[in-house]
C-alpha positions as CSV (number, residue, x, y, z in Angstrom):
1,M,4.4,14.7,-2.2
2,I,3.7,18.4,-2.6
3,V,3.8,20.2,-6.0
4,P,5.1,23.7,-5.7
5,S,2.4,26.2,-6.8
6,G,5.0,27.9,-9.1
7,E,5.0,24.8,-11.3
8,L,1.2,24.9,-11.8
9,L,-0.1,26.9,-14.8
10,E,-3.6,28.2,-14.4
11,R,-5.7,29.7,-17.3
12,F,-9.1,31.1,-17.0
13,S,-11.9,31.3,-19.5
14,R,-15.7,31.7,-19.6
15,S,-17.6,28.8,-18.4
16,S,-20.5,27.3,-20.2
17,G,-22.3,26.1,-17.0
18,P,-24.6,27.9,-14.5
19,G,-24.1,31.5,-13.6
20,G,-27.1,33.6,-14.5
21,Q,-26.3,37.0,-15.9
22,G,-22.7,36.8,-14.8
23,V,-21.9,33.8,-16.9
24,N,-21.0,35.9,-19.9
25,T,-18.7,38.3,-18.0
26,T,-16.8,36.2,-15.5
27,D,-13.9,33.9,-16.3
28,S,-14.9,31.1,-13.9
29,R,-13.6,28.1,-15.9
30,V,-10.1,26.9,-14.8
31,Q,-7.6,25.0,-16.7
32,L,-4.8,23.7,-14.5
33,S,-1.7,22.4,-16.2
34,L,1.4,20.7,-14.8
35,D,4.5,19.6,-16.7
36,L,5.3,16.3,-15.1
37,A,8.8,15.9,-16.7
38,A,10.0,19.3,-15.4
39,S,8.3,19.1,-12.0
40,S,10.6,19.0,-8.9
41,A,8.0,17.3,-6.8
42,F,8.9,13.8,-8.1
43,N,12.1,11.8,-8.0
44,D,13.2,9.9,-11.1
45,R,11.3,6.7,-10.2
46,Q,8.1,8.5,-9.4
47,R,8.3,10.6,-12.6
48,E,8.8,7.5,-14.7
49,R,5.8,5.8,-13.0
50,V,3.5,8.9,-13.4
51,L,4.5,9.5,-17.0
52,S,3.8,5.8,-18.0
53,R,0.5,5.5,-16.0
54,L,-0.9,8.8,-17.3
55,S,0.4,8.6,-20.8
56,E,-3.2,8.6,-22.3
57,R,-4.0,11.9,-20.5
58,L,-0.8,13.7,-21.4
59,V,-0.1,16.2,-24.2
60,G,3.7,15.8,-24.4
61,T,4.5,15.6,-20.7
62,T,1.9,18.0,-19.5
63,I,-1.4,17.1,-17.8
64,T,-4.3,19.5,-17.9
65,I,-7.3,19.5,-15.7
66,D,-10.5,21.5,-16.6
67,A,-12.9,22.6,-13.9
68,S,-16.1,24.5,-14.6
69,E,-18.7,22.9,-12.3
70,H,-18.9,25.8,-9.9
71,R,-20.1,29.3,-10.5
72,S,-17.1,30.9,-8.8
73,Q,-13.5,30.9,-10.1
74,R,-12.2,30.3,-6.6
75,R,-14.2,27.1,-6.1
76,N,-13.2,25.9,-9.6
77,R,-9.5,26.5,-8.8
78,T,-9.9,24.4,-5.6
79,A,-11.8,21.6,-7.5
80,A,-9.1,21.5,-10.2
81,R,-6.3,21.3,-7.6
82,E,-8.1,18.5,-5.7
83,R,-8.7,16.6,-9.0
84,L,-5.0,16.9,-10.0
85,A,-3.9,15.7,-6.5
86,E,-6.2,12.7,-6.7
87,I,-5.0,11.8,-10.2
88,L,-1.3,12.0,-9.1
89,R,-2.0,10.0,-5.9
90,E,-3.6,7.2,-8.0
91,A,-0.7,7.3,-10.5
92,L,1.9,7.1,-7.8
93,A,0.2,4.3,-5.8
94,P,2.0,0.9,-6.2
95,A,0.4,-1.6,-8.5
96,P,-1.7,-4.2,-6.7
97,P,-0.1,-7.7,-6.6
98,Q,-1.0,-9.8,-9.5
99,R,-2.9,-13.0,-9.0
100,R,-0.8,-16.1,-9.2
101,A,-2.4,-18.7,-11.5
102,T,-3.3,-22.0,-9.9
103,R,-4.6,-25.3,-11.2
104,P,-7.8,-26.9,-10.1
105,T,-7.3,-29.9,-7.8
106,R,-7.9,-33.4,-9.1
107,G,-10.9,-33.8,-6.7
108,S,-12.5,-30.6,-7.9
109,Q,-12.1,-31.7,-11.6
110,R,-13.7,-35.1,-10.8
111,R,-16.6,-33.4,-9.0
112,R,-17.2,-31.0,-11.9
113,L,-17.2,-33.8,-14.5
114,A,-19.4,-36.0,-12.3
115,A,-21.9,-33.1,-12.0
116,K,-21.8,-32.6,-15.8
117,R,-22.5,-36.3,-16.4
118,R,-25.4,-36.3,-13.9
119,R,-26.9,-33.2,-15.6
120,G,-26.5,-34.9,-19.0
121,E,-28.3,-38.0,-17.8
122,I,-31.2,-36.0,-16.4
123,K,-31.6,-34.2,-19.8
124,N,-31.3,-37.5,-21.7
125,A,-34.1,-38.9,-19.5
126,R,-36.4,-36.1,-20.7
127,A,-36.1,-37.2,-24.3
128,R,-38.9,-39.1,-26.1
129,P,-38.5,-42.8,-25.8
130,A,-37.0,-44.5,-28.9
131,A,-39.7,-46.0,-31.2
132,D,-39.3,-49.8,-31.3
133,D,-40.3,-51.0,-34.8
């Protein structure tokens, strides 16, 4: 799956991170946005899966990634694109198979109850002997 670069919207702003004297003059922070509903990179089934799995991260049908960890705009652009790709890969991955519920065997139930009885007997043996009046 390849998202056409024309569908990506990049905005730049001043970053609050490291940068020395240049931090106040360079727009190194990158906001990368992609409208998932309008993207031609997904078929209908993929689009439905991505929209449902990423619903908490979306504003409408648009996902936005912020990157400001690097000092250069170029490296932040690369980081934002990599992060978006990773998020989309995870959202498109099929769900792992669910565990099928099973019942404990009769033998395992007996062993568990026998162990509980033994433990209870050990604890009862620790108690003070009853006073015989």
